[in-house]
N, C-alpha and C positions, 0 to 999 in steps of 0.2 A: 025141535029141529029132529031129525032123524038122528038116533045113535051113532050107526056108521058113517054117516056125512062127518057127525063131530069130529069120530074117531080118524077120519081121511083128513080132517083139518088139523089135527093135533099132529099127524105123521109126518103131512107136508111140512108143517112148522119145526118140525123136529129137524128135518133134513136139511130146510134151506139153513136154520141154527148151525147145522155141524157143516156145512160147506162155508158157511162164513167163520165159523171158527178156524178151518185153516187159512181162510184170507183174512183173517184177521192178523196172524202174524204174532202171535202171541200178545192179542190185545195192543198193539202199538198202531194199527190203522182205525181211525175212528168208526166208519162206516160201516165196515163190517164188524167191528166189536158191539155196537148199536143193534145191528141184526141177529148178532147172538142172542143178546140179552132177551129183545123183544121176542126171538123164534121160538127162545124156549120157554119163555113165559107163557107165550101163547100156547104151544105145545103142553105143557101142564096142566093150563088152564081147562083146554078142550079135553085132553084124557082125563083129568076129575068129572067133567061132565058127562063123560060117556059113563063112569062107572055106576050112575046113578038106574042103569038098567043091563048093561053087558058085566058079568062078572070079572073081578080084578084079572085074575089068574087068564082068560080069554084075552080080556082086552089088552093086557102087556105082551101076550103072546103074539097078537096081531101088530101091535103099536111097534114092537123091536124086531119082528121080521120081516114086515115089509120097510122097516126105516133100513135095515140093513142092506136088503135089496136095490132098495133107492139110491141110499149114499154110495152104495158100492157103482152104481149106473153113472150117477151125478160124479163122483171122482174118475172114473174111465173118461167121460167125455170133457170135462172141463178142466181136470188134474193131469191127465195124462196117465193115470195109474193102469197098471195091467189086470186082467184077470185071465188067469189061467184055467187050463179045463178042472180041475178039482174046484177051483173058486165057484165057477159057472155051475157045477154038478151041485156043488153045497148050497148056492142060492136056490136051484131049482127043488133042491129038499126042503129048505125052508120054506118055499110057496107053497108045496105041495102040501106041507103040514098046516098053514095056513089054510089052504082050501078043504083040508080034510076036517079041521076045527069047527070050519064055517058050515060044511054041506052034511057033515054027519052025526057031528057033537050033538048031544043035547043039553051041553051046558051053556051054549051060544044062547043070544037073544035073538028069535028071529020075528 
């Protein structure tokens, strides 16, 4: 399977787990609590699989950067958390960094 597809699965799993962590209400609700454990387990499993071909620093930068942006978007729509202008600018810079890594860095696996 393509390493960036595996990384994408890891990112989505982490975002689901983090969203469920908020919904678990301190692990007092069963279904969200199970989603947290399963989501993080899948996230780390798929992240570890990407490290066979993508350098760890690059994979983690993409995983954490896109995770921050995606969980912020989920929190905005699902939990009503606001994103002010500095937050949006910061997330745009994170996305720009991920794009620079992938498009111009010789450190990534293409």
